[in-house]
N, C-alpha and C positions, 0 to 999 in steps of 0.2 A: 665245449663246456658239455658239461654232463646234466645229468635229469638228476636236482635234486628232489630225491623222494622224499618227503618228514620221516626221521629213522623210526619214530612209532611205529609207523606203515612197514618199514622193512622188518623191523622184529616181526612184526603178527604174520607177518610174512613166513619168514625164518622158523616161527615154532607153530605154524598150521601141522598138522597130521599129515593131511591131501599133499602140503607142498613139501613135506619132508619123503612119505613116500614115492614123488613127483620125482623128486632131483633123485633120488636114491636109483631109480628107473632109468635117470636119463645118462648117465655115462656117454656112452655110444651117440645116445642122440647130442649133445654137447660139440662132441667131436664130429658131428654129420656137419650141426651147425658152425661150426670155425670153417670145414671146407666150402661149405656155401660161401661164407663172407670173404673167405681169404686163399682157400689152397683150390683156385682154379687151378687146370682142368676139374670140373667137380670130378670129387669122388665116387662111384657108381655101384650100385646091387651086384652086376655084371661087369662090363666090360668084353670084347671080343673074346668067341670061343673061338678063331682058329685069324690064321693070319689077312686080314680084310683087303681085298683089293678095290675098296673103291674109300672114301672118307666123306664125304658131300653128295647129298642129292637135292639137282633140282626138278622139281613135279609140276607140269607143264599142262594143266589140267582144260581141256574146251566145254564146259560145262554147259548143260544142254544135250551134248553128245551130237558129233558130224560123222554121216553116214561112212560105214566103211564100201559100201558100193558106188561111192561117190568120192572116195579118196585113193584107195591104196589095194581097192581087191574088185575090179572092174569084172563084169558079166556079161561077153556077146549074148549069151541065151536071153539073158534078161534083157537085152535091147531087143531082140530077134522078136521077143512076145509081148513088148513093151504095148499098153494099152487092152492088152487081152484080159479076159475073166481069169484070177488067179482060182488055180485048180482046189477042188476041194478038199483035198487031203493036207493042206497049206493052213488052213484057217477053222475047219470044224470043230476042233478042238484044242483052237487053240486060244490063250486069254489074251485080249489085245485092249491098252489104252483109251484110245480111241476110234479105232478102222470098225464099222457095223455093216453086215449084209454080207452085200461078195464084191471085195475090191478087184480094181483090175492092176495089172504086174504093171511094174515101171522101172525102164530103161534110164541109165542114166545120161544127163541131159548135156554133159561132159565129155572131153574127151581126156585118153591118156597115151601117154609114152613110156618107154623103159627108159631105167635111169640109172649111170654108172656104169662102170663094169659088170655090178651084181644082178642087171639086169631089171630091177625094181619096178613091177608096176605103179606111177604116182602121176596123181590129175594134173592136169593142165594149170589150172589156175594156183596150186603151188611150184613154180619155178623153180623156188631158189631150197628147198627140199630137196627137189629130183638133184640139185646142184650138189649135195653133201650125202648123196644116198649111200657111198660108198662107207658112211661113216656109220649107218645105222641099222640095228638090226629091227624088221619090220615083225611083227608077230599078227599072223591072218586067222590065227584061229581062237580068239579069247570068246569066253563066254561067263556068264552071270548068273545068278538066282534069283537078281532082282529086276524088273522093268520099268518102275519109278522114278523120277527124279531123285528125288532125298534117301528113298532106302537104297537106290543103288551107288549115291555118291558115297555113303555111309560106308556102305559094305566095299566098295572100291578102296576107299581110305580107312576105314576103323576096322577092319572084319565083320563086322554087326548090319543087321540093315535098324538096330535100331539105337538112337542117343544113348552116349552113357559110356563107350570103350575109346578105350584112346586112340590116337590117329597115328599112319605110320612115323609123322616126324617126331610125337611124340615117345614112341619108342626108342626110336632112335636117341632122341635126349636123353632118355634114363638108362637105353644102354651105353651108351657112348662116352653122354658128358660132354665138358666145352673143349672147344679149342680158342678161344676168344674170351677172355672174362668182362672186355667190355664189351663185347653183343653178345647180343641173344643164341640159343643156340636152335632155334625153330621161328621161322617166321615166314609170315601169309600175305600175299597180296591180291587185290581182286580189282579187272578192269569188265569192261563190258555194262556198265551202269548198273547193275546187278549183283549184291552177291549168289553162291550159289542154294539151291534148293536147300541143303542141309547145312545152311548157314554156318556159323562159327564150329559146331559140331564135327565139322570138316577137318578142322586143325585145333580140336580140343584134347588136353590132358586127360579126359574121361575120370576114372579113379585114380590114376594116378597122382600123385601132386602134382598140386599146378602149377610147380616151378617147372614141370615138360611142357607147361601150352603154348603154341604156337603164338607169336608176336605178330599182330598186323601194324604193317605198315603202308603209310601213304608214299605218293609220287609229286603229291601238292601240297605245298604248307610245311607245317610241320608233318615228319614223318610218323611222330607218332603224339597223339591227346595228350594234351597236358605235359609234356616234355620240358617246355623250356619255363624258367621261373616265372611265379608271378613278380608284375611289377611293383620294384622296391624290396628284393628278395634277391640278394647277390650269391652268388656259390657258395660262399662262407657261413652265411646263414642258415642256408640250404642244408648244412654240413652240420651245422650245431643242431639244428632241431631235427635232422634225421636220427642222429646221435641219441637224442630224448628218446626220441621214437621207439627208437633201435635198445633203447636199455628197458624201456619200458613192455615192451614185444619177449625182450629175453626174461623178462619176469614171470610173466602169463608162460611162459613158455615152460619154465622153471616149475611153474605150480600144474598147469593141466596135460603136460606133454601134449601137446596137439601140433603135430607135424606140419598142417598149414599154416602154425606161427611159425614155424623155423623158413617153410618158405615166404611168408609176407615177408619177411626176413631181409631173406635172400631179395628178391624181389625189386625191395625199396634199397638193396644196394646195386643192384643191376641197373636200376632205372637212374641214379644218382649217375654210372658211369655212364650211361647212352648216352645222358646231355648233351656231353662232347662226341663222343665216337661214332653216336648213329647220325646225326648231323655232317660230318665230315666223310663217312664213306657213301650215304646218300646224295651227295651233292655231285650229280653227274657233270655240270659243269669244270668238273678236273677233269675228264676224259678230251682226249683229242680231237678234234673235229670230226675226223677220218672216221674213228670208231662211232662216235655219232651219229655219221650218218651213215654207216653198214649196218647200223640196228634201225634207220629211221627213226630214232629217239628224239623228243621234241623235252629238253630239260624246261624242268619247272609244269608240266603239264598230265594230269594223267594219262597214260596209255599203258598198251600192255607191253609197248616196244620198250618204254621207259623202263618195266618190271623186268623186263629180260635183262637189259643194260643193267639194272640194280641186282640182279639175282646172279651176275657174274662175279660183282664186285661183292658182295657182300663173301660168297664160297672163297672166294682171293680172300675174302679177310680171315676167314674161319668157321664163319656160320656152317653147322650140320646138314641142315635141310631148309630147302625154301621150296614153296609151294605157290604157285600163279594158277590162279583163277580164273578162267575169261568167259564171260557169259556170252551167249549169243548164238548159240550152234544147234536150239532145238527147233528141229528142221521139220515143222508139219506139213508146213504149205498153206495154210487156213488165209497168206496172204503178202505181201511183197516185203514184210518185215520176217520172216521166218519159211521163207522158197526157196528148192534151189536154184533160181535161176537171177534172184535178186540177190539174196541174203547170206548164202552158200558163199560166191564169190566175194563178195566184201568183207565176211568175216578170215578168210585166208587171205586176200590181201593185207589184211591188217596183222597179220601174226606170219606168214609167211617168213615175210623178209627177216624179223628180229631172231626169230628162231633159227633159223638157218645161221644168221648173225653169231647168235650164240653159242651154237655147236665149231664153229670155225674158229672164234674166240678163243673158247675155252681151249682147243686141240694147237690154238698156235703157241698160248702163253704154258702149253706143258698142264694143264687145269683137265681136259677130258680123260687122262689114264686114271683120274681119283674120284672124279666125278660125276656120278649117273646122272643122265639125262631123260626122262620120262615124257611122252605126250600120251595123250588118253582123251577119252570121254567113258561116263561110266557104262554104256554099252552101244549095242548097234541101233540099226535100222531098219525098218522093215520093209521086204523087196517089192511091196504095192505098193502103191499111191494111197494117201489118206483119204482125198476126196472128203475130208470133215464138212457134213452140212451143206456139200453137193458144189465146193470151193475150185476154182480152176486152176489153183495154182498147182505147183509141183510139190508135193513133199513128204514124209513117211513118217508111219508110228514110230514108238517104242519098240525095242525089239533083244531079248536077252543070249540070244542063243548064237550069236555070235559077231563080234566086233571085231576091230583091229586097232593096235597101238605100235608106239613104235618108242625104241628104248637108244640112248647111245653114249658110250665112254664107262667110263667105271666096271670094264671086265666082262661087260658084254660083246658079242660077237659082231664085226665092222663089216659093213656088205653084206647082209641076211637078210635070207626072206623065209620066215617059220612057219608052216602049218599052212592049213586051206579048209575054205568052205566047199559047198556042194555047188551044181553049175547054178543057180539061183543065187548063191550067195545067204542061205535061210539058216542052214547048219554049220559050226563049225564038223567037219571032219575026220581031218587029218593032224596029226598033233597038235590035240584039243590043250589048251591053256588056261586052265580056272582065275577067277579074282585070287584065292588063297598059293596057286601058285605064283604067280606072280609076287603075290608079297611075301614069302618066304625066299625066292630066287632074292628079288631087293636086301634082303635080310643076308643071308646069304654071305652076299657083295661086300656089309656093310662089318662081315666077323662074324655071323651069328647063328647059329644053330636057330631055327625058328619056335622049335620045340621045347627048346632049353630059355630060350630069350622069354621068361613069366614075369607073372607080378599075382599075388594074394590078394583075392580081394573075398570077402562074403564067404570066407571058407573053402573055397577052389582057386586052383591057380589059372589064370586068366594069360592070356597069350594073343598074339596080332593075327593067327590064321586059325583061331578057332583049335579043335582038334581034326582043320584038312590041311590040304597043301603039299607039296611038294617043291624042290629045287629043280627046275629044270634045266637041265645043265648043258643041253645043246644051243642055248641062248647063248653059253659063255664061251670065252675064248680060251 
C-alpha cells in the first residue's frame, strides 16, 4: 500500500520554489538515501585508508575505574609504606576529587602472581584473566587529562571532555559502514545497575548523522524497547504503515534536504529488519550449555556475563562495534559497597570469568585475529587511602596520571606488557600512552589514519583524536 496523498498537495509541493531548489541539490542525497535503504553495506564518506587488521571492536568499560595498583601494577614499595603519611611533594600541588589534608599511603590488600609465559603481574582475584595472560597486551603507562568520571569517560570514548562529540563506535560506523544490513553497526550494553556517568553520550553520534549512534540492547525482555509490533498489528500491516511513513519522509527530504530526514528513513527500515534479526542473535538459549557455563551466563537475566556472550554473537553476526559498560568500580572506600576488601573482589568475580571466556571463545572461533577486545576504566586511582570523613574502609581517590588497560586480538601483540609507572604508581614514567594515543592506535587497526578520518562541523574538521594522538607501534604485532 502506498500513501494516498491528495494530488493537489503533490502539485503544490512539486511547484514550490523551495522544493525545486531542494530537489535540484539532492541528486547525491538521493543516491545516499538509496544506499541507506537497500545498498548495504552502507556507502560512507571514507572507507579504510589502508588494509585493516581488525573489522570489529568489543570495548569492556569498567565504569568508575578499577585501580591499576590493585589489578596489573603491583607496588612493593607502596606496601612497605602502607599507613605512613604521604610525602608532601605528592599532594601539595595536586588537585583531588575527595582527599583532604595529609593522606596516608595505601598498599594493595591483595596479592599478585606472574601469569603466563609473558610473566605479567595479575592480581589473584582475577585468576581467569591470568589464564589468558599470553593473549593480552597490558598497558601500564596510560594517562589522561581528566579526573572526574563523566568528563573522563567522555574523553576516553569521544576524545573530548564535553558532550557533543561522536564516540569511537560512531566514528567506526561512519568510516566503515555495515557488515550486516539486518543489524545495527554499533551496539551498547549497560550492567551493574547504573548507567555510566557520561550517560548515553558515551555511545552517541555527536554531530555525525544520528544513523551512527550506538543502539542500547538489553539482555532481559525485548532486546530493544518497542521492537515488537503492538497488539493487533501484524508484520504486513507494519510494512504498509512504514511504506506510507517513508513516502511522507521522502517528500519532506526532497523539500528541505535535511540529512536527519534521510537518517530517519534509514533507521525506520533498520528497525523493521531488526524485529526479526535482533531477537534471533540475542537468544542465548541457542548456545550450547558448555558455552553458557564457560561465560557464567544466565539466559534471560541481565548480567555482564550475558553481555559478553552477546558481544561475541553480535560481532560474529557482523556488528562492527560493541561497548559494554559495567558500573560498580568506583572504589572510594566510603563503605563496603565501594571498598577494596569487599566490593572490588565482588566486581572481579562478576567479570573475570566472562572476560576470559570471551577472549578464549573468540580465539577458538578464529575471530580474535579480526576482533579487538579492550578493557579499561576512565582513569587510575591514588596510591593514598582516601579516608573520606574518617572512613575506616580502604579506598582510593580519582587519579589521572597513571592507569592500566589491556587489549587483545585485532593486531595487538600477544603476551606483552608495555610501559611502567614510578615505584609508588603515581606517574606513568616509561613509554607513556595518552588516551588520544589509544584512540589513534585503535583507528589504525581498523584501517584509518586518525588524522584523515574527519567530519566537517561548524566550519572546521573534527576527528576522534582532536589535534593530538599517535599510533603506538610497540603495541602491535
